Backbone bond lengths (Angstrom), bond angles and torsions (degrees), N, CA, C in turn:
res aa  C-N    CA-C-N  psi(-1)  N-CA   C-N-CA  omega(-1)  CA-C   N-CA-C  phi
1 X - - - 1.504 - - 1.526 109.58 -
2 X 1.297 119.18 -25.19 1.388 123.92 -171.15 1.582 113.65 -63.87
3 X 1.306 119.72 -41.59 1.461 121.58 -174.06 1.529 113.90 -76.66
4 X 1.321 119.51 -26.37 1.431 123.29 -176.45 1.566 112.92 -98.73
5 X 1.276 118.20 9.76 1.441 120.18 -178.41 1.519 113.14 -88.21
6 X 1.317 116.17 138.19 1.448 124.14 176.25 1.509 108.27 -130.89
7 X 1.317 120.14 133.59 1.415 121.28 171.21 1.585 105.37 -109.89
8 X 1.370 112.04 128.29 1.421 119.18 -171.45 1.547 106.42 -119.95
9 X 1.294 117.37 128.17 1.447 124.99 174.63 1.549 110.91 -102.34
10 X 1.229 118.42 125.77 1.473 124.10 169.57 1.503 107.80 -98.75
11 X 1.323 117.40 121.26 1.421 121.68 -175.22 1.581 111.07 -139.46
12 X 1.295 116.52 170.65 1.419 121.82 173.58 1.528 109.35 -136.94
13 X 1.251 118.65 132.72 1.483 120.34 -177.25 1.526 111.92 -66.10
14 X 1.309 117.99 -17.32 1.490 121.63 -179.17 1.509 109.83 -96.75
15 X 1.367 118.40 5.25 1.509 119.95 -179.71 1.529 108.04 -101.30
16 X 1.336 116.79 122.94 1.464 119.04 -178.52 1.530 111.14 -64.54
17 X 1.355 116.23 -31.36 1.496 118.21 -178.44 1.574 109.77 -71.81
18 X 1.334 115.69 -34.52 1.440 118.54 176.59 1.578 110.36 -63.93
19 X 1.340 114.66 -41.64 1.443 119.07 177.59 1.524 114.54 -63.42
20 X 1.352 113.39 -33.82 1.447 116.67 179.03 1.613 108.92 -74.25
21 X 1.259 118.10 -31.30 1.454 120.73 -178.31 1.528 109.89 -81.42
22 X 1.270 120.61 -25.71 1.476 124.73 -173.45 1.541 112.20 -51.99
23 X 1.296 121.90 -55.55 1.495 117.80 -176.17 1.544 111.98 -58.53
24 X 1.328 116.93 -34.95 1.470 122.35 -177.68 1.501 108.99 -69.14
25 X 1.336 116.80 -39.99 1.458 121.30 179.45 1.529 108.88 -70.62
26 X 1.289 115.92 -36.87 1.502 121.72 -179.21 1.545 109.24 -64.53
27 X 1.328 117.67 -27.96 1.465 121.94 -179.22 1.533 113.46 -82.48
28 X 1.310 117.47 -14.70 1.483 123.25 -177.79 1.527 113.65 -56.57
29 X 1.379 121.43 -43.19 1.468 117.97 -177.69 1.542 112.92 -58.10
30 X 1.327 118.90 -30.84 1.454 120.13 178.13 1.546 110.01 -69.60
31 X 1.363 116.13 -38.41 1.457 120.05 -179.21 1.534 112.60 -73.46
32 X 1.371 116.47 -30.75 1.424 122.27 -177.00 1.509 110.53 -131.44
33 X 1.310 118.46 73.41 1.474 119.48 -171.70 1.550 110.99 -68.61
34 X 1.326 120.17 -19.38 1.468 122.90 -177.92 1.536 110.85 -82.63
35 X 1.341 118.57 -11.18 1.467 120.12 -175.86 1.512 109.07 -111.92
36 X 1.333 114.02 134.18 1.449 118.31 -178.94 1.580 109.00 -77.40
37 X 1.305 116.71 144.34 1.480 121.41 179.03 1.528 106.61 -122.21
38 X 1.282 116.71 138.68 1.473 122.00 176.07 1.521 110.20 -145.49
39 X 1.331 116.11 159.25 1.432 120.05 -177.74 1.563 107.06 -137.94
40 X 1.308 114.34 143.16 1.473 123.01 177.33 1.526 112.23 -123.64
41 X 1.320 116.83 125.97 1.441 121.34 176.65 1.585 105.00 -73.50
42 X 1.347 114.61 107.19 1.473 122.59 -176.46 1.504 110.41 -63.05
43 X 1.267 121.12 -24.68 1.470 125.45 -178.28 1.545 111.04 -76.74
44 X 1.307 115.27 -31.64 1.461 122.30 -177.95 1.533 110.47 -88.51
45 X 1.283 118.07 -39.50 1.476 122.77 -173.87 1.549 107.92 -115.03
46 X 1.314 115.09 67.26 1.443 120.26 -173.71 1.521 113.56 -71.11
47 X 1.291 120.01 -19.27 1.435 123.29 177.88 1.602 109.42 -64.03
48 X 1.272 117.14 -31.62 1.494 121.61 177.85 1.490 109.32 -68.15
49 X 1.343 119.58 -33.42 1.465 122.06 179.21 1.483 110.47 -59.19
50 X 1.311 119.43 -44.72 1.451 124.63 179.78 1.518 108.26 -68.34
51 X 1.297 116.90 -43.32 1.453 121.22 -174.89 1.486 113.53 -62.58
52 X 1.343 116.08 -37.31 1.468 121.25 -177.18 1.533 114.49 -110.02
53 X 1.304 116.83 8.48 1.445 121.15 173.39 1.515 112.38 69.87
54 X 1.300 116.20 40.04 1.458 121.44 178.31 1.531 110.02 -83.00
55 X 1.287 117.40 114.69 1.434 124.35 -179.86 1.480 112.94 -99.35
56 X 1.308 115.94 -25.50 1.494 120.99 -178.60 1.513 109.61 -155.04
57 X 1.341 115.17 162.11 1.429 119.45 177.53 1.501 108.48 -123.00
58 X 1.313 116.28 154.02 1.445 130.28 -4.01 1.514 112.50 -72.25
59 X 1.310 116.70 144.76 1.472 123.35 171.30 1.538 107.81 -130.38
60 X 1.322 114.19 135.33 1.480 119.90 177.85 1.519 105.30 -115.62
61 X 1.353 115.47 130.58 1.494 122.10 176.07 1.519 107.33 -125.23
62 X 1.319 113.69 136.95 1.479 121.83 172.56 1.519 110.74 -96.97
63 X 1.296 116.63 124.65 1.467 123.85 177.23 1.466 112.75 -107.38
64 X 1.318 118.65 142.30 1.464 124.48 172.06 1.469 107.92 -132.00
65 X 1.342 114.91 124.60 1.482 121.96 -174.84 1.516 113.58 50.19
66 X 1.328 116.19 41.02 1.420 122.68 175.35 1.557 115.91 81.29
67 X 1.321 115.55 -0.89 1.467 117.89 -179.93 1.543 111.03 -110.32
68 X 1.261 118.59 138.92 1.469 122.47 178.35 1.512 107.29 -69.03
69 X 1.365 117.46 128.00 1.496 118.53 -177.59 1.527 108.90 -118.86
70 X 1.321 119.77 -22.63 1.476 121.37 -175.44 1.540 109.13 -155.24
71 X 1.331 113.31 143.30 1.477 120.57 174.50 1.495 107.55 -118.19
72 X 1.334 114.23 135.19 1.462 120.68 179.46 1.530 107.99 -72.44
73 X 1.337 115.50 121.59 1.473 120.91 -175.98 1.476 113.44 -117.75
74 X 1.311 119.91 24.93 1.421 124.00 -179.84 1.528 111.06 -92.68
75 X 1.256 120.41 153.94 1.470 119.85 178.49 1.519 115.40 -93.11
76 X 1.338 116.33 -7.42 1.428 122.25 176.11 1.517 109.88 -102.31
77 X 1.308 115.77 118.55 1.483 119.21 -177.31 1.507 107.54 -102.82
78 X 1.316 113.06 74.83 1.481 120.19 177.65 1.523 111.14 -117.46
79 X 1.320 117.57 164.06 1.466 123.36 -179.69 1.509 108.87 -60.77
80 X 1.320 117.70 -39.29 1.466 120.76 -179.86 1.512 111.31 -62.89
81 X 1.374 116.60 -46.17 1.448 119.66 -179.18 1.550 113.09 -70.40
82 X 1.329 116.56 -35.27 1.476 119.36 175.16 1.556 109.40 -64.93
83 X 1.341 117.20 -44.12 1.446 120.36 178.58 1.539 110.27 -62.12
84 X 1.279 120.98 -42.23 1.424 122.82 179.92 1.542 110.48 -62.80
85 X 1.338 117.37 -40.22 1.458 122.81 178.48 1.588 110.04 -62.69
86 X 1.296 112.79 -47.58 1.519 117.82 -178.33 1.528 109.54 -63.84
87 X 1.309 118.30 -44.56 1.453 123.44 -176.88 1.570 107.88 -64.77
88 X 1.272 118.17 -42.23 1.472 121.97 -177.68 1.560 110.40 -58.27
89 X 1.334 114.86 -44.34 1.472 117.84 -174.44 1.510 114.58 -92.76
90 X 1.313 119.60 -16.36 1.495 119.45 -179.77 1.553 111.14 -113.11
91 X 1.271 117.80 -21.61 1.449 120.42 -174.56 1.502 112.33 79.96
92 X 1.281 120.29 -0.70 1.461 124.41 -179.87 1.461 109.41 -84.07
93 X 1.340 117.97 128.24 1.479 122.05 179.67 1.538 107.37 -87.99
94 X 1.352 114.84 146.00 1.481 118.13 178.14 1.502 112.64 -66.98
95 X 1.348 117.08 153.28 1.410 120.86 175.22 1.508 109.96 -72.19
96 X 1.253 119.48 175.74 1.441 122.84 -177.55 1.570 111.99 -70.34
97 X 1.304 115.99 -13.03 1.479 122.09 -174.15 1.508 108.41 -84.91
98 X 1.313 118.62 60.82 1.485 121.37 -179.73 1.508 107.96 -101.64
99 X 1.341 116.10 81.58 1.427 121.52 175.14 1.532 111.40 -153.57
100 X 1.330 115.32 155.29 1.453 119.17 -178.46 1.605 102.57 -105.92
101 X 1.289 114.97 120.71 1.482 118.68 179.37 1.517 109.89 -98.00
102 X 1.365 115.12 171.52 1.464 119.55 179.77 1.484 110.37 -65.46
103 X 1.374 118.53 -27.04 1.462 120.05 178.59 1.502 114.26 -69.15
104 X 1.335 116.19 -25.21 1.477 121.66 177.62 1.546 110.97 -65.44
105 X 1.332 118.33 -24.26 1.442 120.50 178.24 1.481 111.16 -74.43
106 X 1.326 118.51 -19.10 1.468 123.28 179.06 1.474 116.12 -79.79
107 X 1.329 118.12 -24.52 1.440 121.15 -177.33 1.528 112.70 145.58
108 X 1.256 114.44 -179.25 1.447 132.80 17.17 1.539 115.33 -76.91
109 X 1.376 117.27 -30.36 1.454 118.83 174.30 1.500 107.48 -79.32
110 X 1.334 120.38 123.01 1.475 123.08 -175.29 1.541 111.75 -66.83
111 X 1.324 114.13 137.74 1.424 120.41 176.11 1.503 113.62 -107.47
112 X 1.332 117.49 8.86 1.456 121.81 176.86 1.548 109.40 -102.51
113 X 1.306 115.88 129.64 1.432 122.44 177.92 1.514 110.30 -65.07
114 X 1.320 114.80 133.08 1.479 120.75 177.86 1.512 107.70 -128.03
115 X 1.308 115.94 134.45 1.470 122.32 177.10 1.518 109.14 -78.08
116 X 1.353 117.86 120.02 1.438 121.07 177.19 1.505 111.48 -124.97
117 X 1.271 118.72 148.42 1.469 121.45 177.25 1.510 106.48 -94.40
118 X 1.311 114.38 125.95 1.463 121.05 176.57 1.520 109.41 -91.88
119 X 1.361 114.86 95.77 1.450 122.03 -175.43 1.544 111.67 -67.41
120 X 1.300 114.86 -31.69 1.470 118.87 -178.89 1.557 107.58 -68.83
121 X 1.323 115.38 -41.02 1.458 116.96 -179.70 1.537 110.73 -68.71
122 X 1.310 118.07 -37.65 1.462 119.87 174.43 1.560 112.70 -62.42
123 X 1.318 115.35 -39.86 1.490 118.81 178.68 1.487 108.42 -67.61
124 X 1.353 120.14 -38.51 1.429 121.91 179.29 1.529 111.57 -63.00
125 X 1.352 117.18 -40.53 1.470 119.81 175.73 1.530 111.01 -63.88
126 X 1.303 117.75 -37.69 1.500 120.80 -179.91 1.541 108.20 -64.87
127 X 1.323 118.92 -42.20 1.436 121.99 178.51 1.501 110.85 -64.77
128 X 1.307 118.94 -41.52 1.484 123.33 178.76 1.524 108.93 -63.78
129 X 1.287 119.27 -46.43 1.474 123.06 179.28 1.536 110.60 -61.95
130 X 1.316 118.34 -42.79 1.440 124.02 -176.16 1.588 107.04 -67.06
131 X 1.297 115.66 -39.72 1.469 117.37 179.02 1.519 113.62 -70.77
132 X 1.377 115.55 -33.12 1.502 118.67 174.58 1.519 108.73 -70.54
133 X 1.298 120.49 -40.53 1.467 121.87 178.08 1.490 110.86 -61.93
134 X 1.303 118.94 -40.91 1.473 122.25 179.35 1.512 109.49 -66.80
135 X 1.303 119.60 -44.66 1.395 122.67 178.65 1.530 112.51 -59.73
136 X 1.351 115.58 -46.24 1.451 120.63 178.95 1.565 112.22 -63.52
137 X 1.345 115.33 -41.30 1.433 118.73 -178.19 1.505 113.29 -67.51
138 X 1.367 117.77 -21.65 1.457 121.21 179.00 1.519 112.24 -96.95
139 X 1.320 118.78 3.08 1.472 120.93 -175.76 1.526 109.65 -85.75
140 X 1.349 114.24 156.22 1.497 118.79 179.04 1.569 109.76 -68.58
141 X 1.298 117.23 -32.24 1.428 117.14 178.08 1.489 115.03 -61.79
142 X 1.359 114.83 -40.50 1.480 122.67 176.86 1.536 110.63 -61.81
143 X 1.339 115.67 -46.25 1.440 120.02 -178.79 1.544 110.11 -62.57
144 X 1.319 117.04 -41.69 1.459 121.35 177.70 1.505 110.10 -61.19
145 X 1.289 117.09 -46.31 1.459 122.37 -179.46 1.571 111.54 -61.55
146 X 1.377 115.77 -42.94 1.451 118.16 178.08 1.474 111.60 -65.98
147 X 1.367 118.08 -40.13 1.509 119.17 178.70 1.497 109.83 -65.73
148 X 1.294 119.58 -38.20 1.463 121.63 179.11 1.539 110.38 -63.33
149 X 1.307 115.74 -45.24 1.441 118.33 177.39 1.523 112.58 -60.81
150 X 1.354 117.54 -45.56 1.438 121.36 179.23 1.493 111.53 -63.02
151 X 1.334 119.15 -39.72 1.457 121.82 178.74 1.581 111.09 -63.85
152 X 1.330 112.08 -44.30 1.463 117.39 178.14 1.511 109.94 -60.85
153 X 1.324 117.03 -42.15 1.476 121.76 -179.93 1.532 110.03 -63.81
154 X 1.261 117.71 -43.63 1.486 120.58 179.18 1.504 112.20 -64.03
155 X 1.361 114.95 -42.02 1.505 120.11 178.31 1.511 110.18 -63.05
156 X 1.359 116.15 -39.88 1.471 118.54 -178.93 1.533 109.92 -69.73
157 X 1.372 118.87 -35.03 1.426 118.37 177.15 1.531 111.87 -70.93
158 X 1.309 116.60 -37.96 1.483 121.01 179.39 1.505 110.12 -64.49
159 X 1.364 115.98 -42.76 1.431 119.88 179.92 1.522 109.22 -68.07
160 X 1.282 119.22 -32.95 1.440 122.05 -178.68 1.567 109.93 -71.33
161 X 1.333 118.27 -36.46 1.443 121.68 177.87 1.534 112.13 -65.91
162 X 1.295 117.21 -34.82 1.502 120.55 177.96 1.465 114.90 -71.44
163 X 1.273 116.43 -27.98 1.494 116.13 -178.78 1.516 112.74 -82.82
164 X 1.267 119.81 -10.80 1.466 119.42 -176.27 1.485 108.61 -87.79
């Protein structure tokens, strides 16, 4: 099982929890040199989110022979918890090098929070607002309101013409 295992982190540079998990994930290759580690920016490669059922970030999934076999479900994203997760599903014990160094904060997974604009989310909100506007414009309540405003406007114009 050891040679075909891959641990994959789904993260977002704009997620504070991903940034907190990053140095701990970056330290994992020293603790488990026989296991490959990789990371995917879930905001950039959103098709993977659907493919692997990623609902939030950070998410860690363990793969064996290309198939997802376990998802990390702990709320603490620390080296110790990651190591416990990997050992539980692979049987591989971590090496003695179980520490987070200052270099782990530099990458490869970034630990600095970056503000990003989620254009897909903005587009989704526009579609929702357009659908709501369409539904409201076709409702009986909207028609009644428009007719009431039009009648009031006509009465105000008619009253204004008589006073002149």
